[in-house]
N, C-alpha and C positions, 0 to 999 in steps of 0.2 A: 430420490432426487434431493439434491442439496438446496435448501431454501436460504436465500440471502435477503436481507432487509432492503439493502440499497447498494448502489455503486458508491464507493467511497472516494478514491482518487487514483490518478495515474502517477507514476514516478518518472521523473526526467532528471538525468544527470546534468549538473551545472558545474562549469569550470570556475565561474565567478558568480557568486550568489546575487550580489547587488545588480550586476549587469543583466542577469537572467530575470530578476524581478522587474527591472525597468523594461525589458523586452516585452514581457507578457502584460504588464500594466499599461504601458504607453502605447503599444501597437495594437493590442487585442482587447483592451478595456477590462482586463482582469483586475480584481482588487486583492491587495495583500491582506490575508486573513491572520497569518501567524508567521513569526520568524524567530529563529535562534541562530547560533553560530554554525550549525551543521546543515540546516534545511529551512525551507520556507514553503508555505502553502498559499497559492494564489487561486482565486475562485472567480467564475463567471457563470451566472445563473446557477445551475446545479452541477456544473463541471468544476472539479478541483484538480489541480496539478501540484504535486509535492516536488519541489526542486531540491535535489540532494547534491551536496558538494561531492565531487568525484573522489576526493581523498578520504571520504567516509565509507567508500565501498571497497570491500575486500574481495580478492579473487575467489576465496573459498566460500563466500556468501554473496552470490549475485543479488542484485536489487529486484524485488518483485515488480512486474510490469503494471499490474492492476491490483487493486485492493477492494474487497467486498466486506461490508459491515453486516453482521448477523446478530440475532439475539442469542443469549447464552444457551438456551435449549436447542436451538437449531445448530449452534456451534458443536455441541456435544453429539447431536445426530450426524452432523457432517463428518466428524472424526470417525464414528462407527462405520458410516457408509464408505468413506475413503479406505479404511482398513479392510473392510469386507471385499473391496474391489482391488486390494493389493496395490494401492497407490502409495508411493513413498511420501511420507510426511516429514517436514522439517518443523520441529517444535513439539508441543506448544512452548511458547516463550511468554513470559510476563511482559505486559505493556503497562503504561501508567495507570490504566483503569480496567484492565481485563487480560485477555490472552490472545495470541495470534499463532497461526500455523501458516506454512507455505507449502504448496504442492506445485509440481511442474506439469505443464501441458505436454502433449506429445512432441512438440518442437523444443522443449526445454525451457520455455518461458515460465517464470515463477508467478504464481497467483497466490495472493495473501488473503486469508479468511480470518476475521477477528471479531471479537465482541467487546463491548464496553459495559461496565456496570454502572 
């Protein structure tokens, strides 16, 4: 079994980042946690949504639907378990503070697993 530390965030495509931030903060009481020119993270309690500009998404690399945070040892164990079950893995790729992989569920939805150091 793959062990995750916590749910991290959902990805939602945004056509206009500022309008999407306003939508979630003004209508649903989310708070803006982080923003740059390509994406923003809004949070409410323990729910986080990463708003991603649609021009940052490439056809050949679909956006993960959900992201799970792991510790580094569990990340390594997850890689081994996925490989032993012949699950196709995208990555690992370097992040700012660790590594990430993506796997597809049976319907083709991408699930991101990552760790931070």
